[in-house]
Structure formats: structure tokens, C-alpha cells
C-alpha positions in Angstrom: 50.5 16.8 -101.4 47.8 18.4 -103.6 45.1 16.8 -101.5 46.7 18.0 -98.3 46.9 21.6 -99.7 43.2 21.5 -100.7 42.3 20.4 -97.1 44.4 23.1 -95.5 43.0 25.7 -97.9 39.4 24.7 -97.1 40.2 24.8 -93.4 41.6 28.3 -93.6 38.5 29.4 -95.5 36.2 28.0 -92.8 38.3 29.6 -90.1 38.0 33.0 -91.9 34.3 32.6 -92.2 34.0 31.7 -88.5 35.7 35.0 -87.5 33.0 37.6 -87.2 33.9 41.0 -88.6 32.5 43.9 -86.6 32.1 47.5 -87.6 34.3 50.0 -85.8 33.3 53.4 -84.4 34.9 56.3 -82.6 38.5 57.6 -82.4 41.0 57.7 -79.5 42.5 61.1 -78.7 45.8 60.7 -76.8 46.9 63.4 -74.4 49.8 61.6 -72.7 52.2 59.0 -74.0 51.6 56.8 -71.0 48.2 55.9 -72.5 50.2 53.8 -75.0 50.9 51.4 -72.1 47.2 50.9 -71.5 45.7 51.1 -75.0 47.7 50.2 -78.0 47.8 52.6 -80.9 46.0 50.2 -83.3 43.1 49.5 -80.9 39.7 50.3 -82.4 36.2 50.0 -80.8 34.0 47.4 -82.4 30.2 47.3 -82.3 29.5 43.8 -81.0 25.7 44.2 -80.4 23.0 46.8 -81.1 19.3 47.4 -81.1 18.8 48.4 -77.5 16.8 51.3 -76.0 19.5 52.3 -73.4 22.3 49.8 -72.6 23.9 49.9 -69.1 25.7 48.1 -66.4 28.1 45.8 -68.3 29.6 42.9 -66.4 32.2 40.4 -67.7 31.7 37.0 -66.2 34.9 35.1 -66.6 33.6 31.7 -65.4 31.1 31.6 -68.2 33.0 33.7 -70.7 30.0 36.0 -71.2 29.1 39.7 -71.0 26.0 40.6 -69.2 24.4 44.1 -69.5 21.1 45.8 -68.9 18.6 47.4 -71.3 17.1 49.7 -68.6 13.9 50.8 -70.4 13.2 47.3 -71.7 13.5 45.7 -68.2 15.9 43.1 -69.6 19.4 41.8 -69.0 21.1 40.5 -72.1 24.0 38.1 -72.5 26.7 38.4 -75.2 29.2 35.7 -76.2 31.6 35.7 -79.2 29.9 32.5 -80.4 26.2 33.3 -80.1 26.2 37.1 -80.0 23.4 38.7 -78.0 20.6 36.8 -76.3 18.0 37.6 -73.7 19.3 36.5 -70.4 16.7 37.7 -67.8 13.4 39.4 -68.1 12.1 41.1 -66.0 15.3 42.4 -64.6 14.3 45.4 -62.5 10.6 45.7 -62.1 8.5 42.6 -61.1 5.1 44.1 -60.4 2.2 43.9 -62.8 1.1 47.5 -61.9 1.8 49.8 -64.8 4.3 52.7 -64.0 6.4 55.2 -65.9 10.1 55.7 -65.8 13.0 53.4 -66.5 12.1 50.2 -64.8 14.8 47.7 -65.5 18.0 46.8 -63.8 21.0 49.1 -64.2 24.4 48.3 -62.6 25.3 44.6 -62.3 28.0 43.1 -60.0 28.9 39.7 -58.6 29.1 39.1 -54.9 31.8 37.1 -53.2 29.8 33.9 -53.7 29.6 34.6 -57.5 25.9 35.5 -57.4 24.4 38.2 -59.7 23.5 41.3 -57.8 21.6 44.1 -59.6 20.5 47.7 -59.1 16.8 47.4 -59.7 15.2 50.7 -60.8 11.6 49.6 -60.9 11.5 47.7 -57.6 13.7 50.4 -56.0 16.1 48.0 -54.3 19.4 46.2 -54.5 18.7 42.6 -55.1 20.4 39.2 -55.7 19.2 36.7 -58.3 18.3 33.6 -56.5 19.4 31.2 -59.3 22.7 29.9 -60.8 24.4 32.2 -63.4 24.0 29.5 -66.1 20.3 29.0 -65.3 18.9 32.5 -64.8 15.5 33.0 -63.3 13.6 36.1 -62.2 13.7 35.1 -58.5 15.2 37.9 -56.4 16.3 38.4 -52.8 16.2 41.9 -51.5 19.6 43.2 -50.1 18.6 46.8 -49.5 15.4 48.8 -50.2 15.1 51.5 -47.5 17.1 53.6 -45.1 15.6 54.5 -41.7 12.2 53.6 -43.0 12.4 55.7 -46.2 12.3 53.9 -49.5 15.4 54.4 -51.6 14.8 55.9 -55.1 16.5 53.9 -57.9 19.9 52.2 -57.2 22.2 53.0 -60.2 25.6 51.4 -59.7 27.3 49.2 -57.1 30.5 47.6 -56.0 31.7 45.2 -53.3 34.8 45.4 -51.0 36.8 42.4 -50.1 34.8 41.9 -46.9 31.7 41.3 -48.9 30.1 44.7 -48.0 28.0 46.3 -50.7 28.3 50.0 -51.8 25.8 51.6 -54.1 24.6 55.0 -55.4 21.0 56.1 -55.5 20.1 59.0 -57.9 16.4 59.5 -59.0 16.7 58.4 -62.6 14.5 55.3 -62.2 11.6 57.1 -60.6 8.6 57.8 -62.9 9.4 61.5 -63.0 13.2 60.9 -63.0 14.0 63.9 -60.8 14.0 65.2 -57.2 10.4 66.5 -57.5 8.9 63.1 -58.2 6.1 62.6 -55.6 7.1 59.1 -55.0 10.6 60.1 -53.8 10.9 59.5 -50.1 14.5 60.8 -49.3 15.5 64.5 -49.5 18.9 63.5 -50.7 20.5 61.3 -53.4 22.7 59.1 -51.4 25.7 56.8 -51.5 25.1 53.8 -49.2 26.8 50.8 -47.7 25.1 47.5 -46.8 27.0 45.7 -44.1 27.1 41.9 -44.0 24.4 41.9 -41.3 22.1 43.8 -43.7 22.3 47.2 -42.0 22.1 50.0 -44.5 24.4 53.1 -43.8 24.2 56.4 -45.5 27.7 57.4 -46.5 27.1 60.6 -48.5 24.1 62.8 -48.9 25.8 65.8 -50.5 26.1 64.8 -54.2 23.4 65.9 -56.5 23.5 62.9 -58.9 25.8 60.1 -57.5 26.3 57.5 -60.2 29.4 55.3 -60.9 31.2 53.9 -58.0 34.4 51.8 -57.5 37.4 51.2 -55.1 41.0 51.9 -55.9 43.4 49.0 -55.3 43.8 48.5 -51.6 40.2 49.8 -50.9 41.5 52.8 -48.9 40.0 55.2 -51.5 36.6 55.2 -53.2 35.7 57.1 -56.4 32.1 58.3 -57.2 30.9 60.0 -60.4 28.4 62.8 -60.3 26.2 62.8 -63.4 25.1 66.4 -63.0 25.7 68.8 -65.9 26.1 71.6 -63.4 28.7 69.6 -61.4 30.2 67.1 -63.9 32.8 65.8 -61.5 34.4 62.6 -60.2 34.9 62.7 -56.4 37.5 60.7 -54.4 37.1 59.8 -50.7 39.1 58.2 -48.0 37.5 55.0 -46.7 37.4 54.9 -42.9 35.3 52.1 -41.5 31.6 53.0 -42.0 32.5 56.6 -43.1 33.9 58.3 -46.2 36.1 61.3 -45.4 38.2 64.0 -47.0 36.1 64.2 -50.1 37.6 66.1 -53.0 37.4 66.4 -56.8 39.4 63.7 -58.6 38.7 65.2 -62.0 36.2 67.9 -63.2 34.7 68.2 -66.6 33.3 71.7 -65.7 33.0 73.9 -68.8 32.7 70.9 -71.1 31.2 71.4 -74.6 27.4 70.8 -74.0 27.2 69.4 -77.5 29.1 66.4 -76.4 26.9 63.4 -75.5 26.9 62.0 -72.0 27.9 62.8 -68.4 30.1 61.4 -65.7 28.5 57.9 -65.4 29.8 54.4 -64.8 33.4 53.4 -64.7 35.9 50.7 -63.7 39.4 50.8 -62.1 42.1 48.3 -63.0 44.7 46.7 -60.7 47.1 49.6 -61.3 44.6 52.3 -60.4 43.9 53.4 -64.0 40.3 54.6 -64.4 38.1 53.9 -67.5 35.1 56.3 -67.2 32.1 57.1 -69.2 31.8 60.9 -69.4 31.0 63.8 -71.8 32.2 62.8 -75.3 33.0 59.2 -74.6 35.4 57.2 -72.4 37.9 59.1 -70.3 41.2 57.3 -69.4 42.6 58.6 -66.1 45.7 57.5 -64.2 45.5 56.9 -60.5 46.3 60.6 -59.8 43.4 61.9 -61.8 45.4 62.9 -64.9 43.4 62.6 -68.2 45.5 60.4 -70.5 43.1 60.2 -73.4 39.6 60.1 -74.6 37.7 57.6 -76.7 35.4 59.9 -78.6 32.1 58.4 -79.5 29.0 59.9 -81.3 26.5 58.4 -78.8 26.3 58.8 -75.0 28.3 56.1 -73.1 26.9 54.8 -69.8 29.4 52.3 -68.3 32.2 49.9 -69.0 33.4 46.5 -67.9 36.9 45.0 -67.9 37.8 41.5 -69.0 39.6 39.3 -66.4 43.0 40.0 -67.9 42.2 43.7 -68.2 43.1 43.7 -71.8 39.6 44.2 -73.2 37.1 47.0 -72.4 33.4 46.5 -73.0 31.3 49.7 -73.3 27.6 50.3 -73.1 27.0 53.0 -75.7 23.3 54.0 -75.9 21.7 51.6 -78.3 25.0 49.7 -78.9 27.5 47.7 -77.0 31.2 48.0 -78.0 34.4 46.1 -77.4 37.8 47.7 -77.3 40.6 45.2 -77.4 43.2 47.5 -75.7 46.1 45.1 -75.8 46.9 41.7 -77.4 
């Protein structure tokens, strides 16, 4: 019996040692009791990786139990797993030329297509591209999906999503250009657009009226599309009806107009769960909205957040938070 107790005790010690303890950061402010159904009261954001220049575009890949995310200035995609922590996954990720240039060159938003291929918003190469390699054997081989509209080169795709038909939607602000603004001499379009790429490769301009289109995602049913506008003068999320190759009836889903300018961040990337709840990077941290645009709560963080990813069971939220990546286990 004594020997068995010793073995069990040693095993429990090894188990405890194997469980990594992460530092926590931030605080959740609750504005509506319904948030308790989404995020438990004891949930705390953990810092699972750090040391980046500007983390972006998180993507949870359930098949390989890994989180992928971009470090945009470093032109690198990283992988994180609970077992091995952070590792370089792909470099270069967004700029493949040897010609020196300024600006943020790497990949930004990451998404999987219907075939399970990695698709990325490439700032430096100014295109939407697919990695021509298996997910578990990444290589910097890319296939261009969209790089121009009516002969004009797009600026720097930022975020993207697919519909169930396999059509690609993406936003195109100027942040990846060398000058990072509308006055950049290399900018070829007079607008910052939201685009759709049809299955035949045709690129369609859906919106040309937003000053800084950024995060993009469908609500369940794909009849409505949400787009974030990362403009401090118009810090809004806009909702549109989806009608074939058009977006109609655009209106403000939620506005952060008048926000405290001391708060870090702007409306940026977000995800929408199966119930229509929205998890959105914005001024001050992560905004939790219900499907009707009601703000349920705010995860306040000291650094600017850029985007989020949901686990397959939608119980865990991964957050790219400037130089860090966080994990919020919302429910057990």
C-alpha cells in the first residue's frame, strides 16, 4: 500500500509539473447578465505567447489542434500548441520579393477554405493567396486568389471569410502599404474596398464607402455580413444584407463614437459564433455583442487588440493582443 501511495504521489507531482501556469491579464466588465451564459464569471485571460512585434489574424485549426497567427511586421506566421508553445510556422508569410520596401509586409488575416487549405491576406504581395502545401508541412509556396480589381492593384488585404459556397470575402484598407495611408503613391484604387471573389476567380467590389474596412464575418445563415471600420473618426461596425453579388441596407450595428481616445485599439478583427454573438477587438479590448448589437461586456486590456479566434466548441477565445497572444477559456 505504501509503495502504491508513493507511485500515485509521484504521478500527481509529474502531472502538476506538466500543466503550464500562465500569467493572467485584463478584467471583464459585465454590462448585461446574459454575458454570464457566454463567459463564466471566473474566466481569466491568460498570456500563452509573447515577444511579437504586432500579432494578428489568429486561426484555430481543429484538425491539428493548433493556433496559427501572424506577426505582420516580422513577415511570419507562428504556430502555438499547448504542448510545444510558440514555433515559427511559415516565413515569409506575406512578402516574397527580395526588393526592400517599407510598411508592414507580412500576412494579416488567416482563414481556411472549404478544402482545408490555408488562405492569407498578404500585405507585402498585395494579394489574397493560398498556401500550396499541406497544413502539417507548411511551405512558402503561394497561389494568387485575388490581386487586382478592374486592372488596379489592391492595396493590402486585411481580413477575410468564406461563405458556404466557397466564395471569398475580404477587406482592403491601406495599412500594409509603405506609407500606410490613402496618400501612398503606390496606392492604385481611390477607395478602400470590401471585395468578393467568386468561385470562377472574378473579383467584385461590394463596398467602396468605408474609410477603413477591417474585420469581416457572416452571421449564421449568411444573410447578413458584419464589417468593422478601424477609423477613429468613424469607429463603427456596419451590418449589411447579403443579396447575391451585392450588399444592401447598410447600417451601423454598433458605434464606439465618442470613445475615450486614451483607450488602445480600434474596431478591428472579430468572430461570430453559432448563436450570433460577436467577439470583437475594439477600443479598450474585446467587445462582447449579442446578435442585435447590444454590448454585453468588455474585456479590458492594457494593449491594443487586433483580432480573435474561436475554438471548434466555441468555449475558448484566442486573442492577438499587440506583442502577446491570449487565451480566454470562457466556459468549461
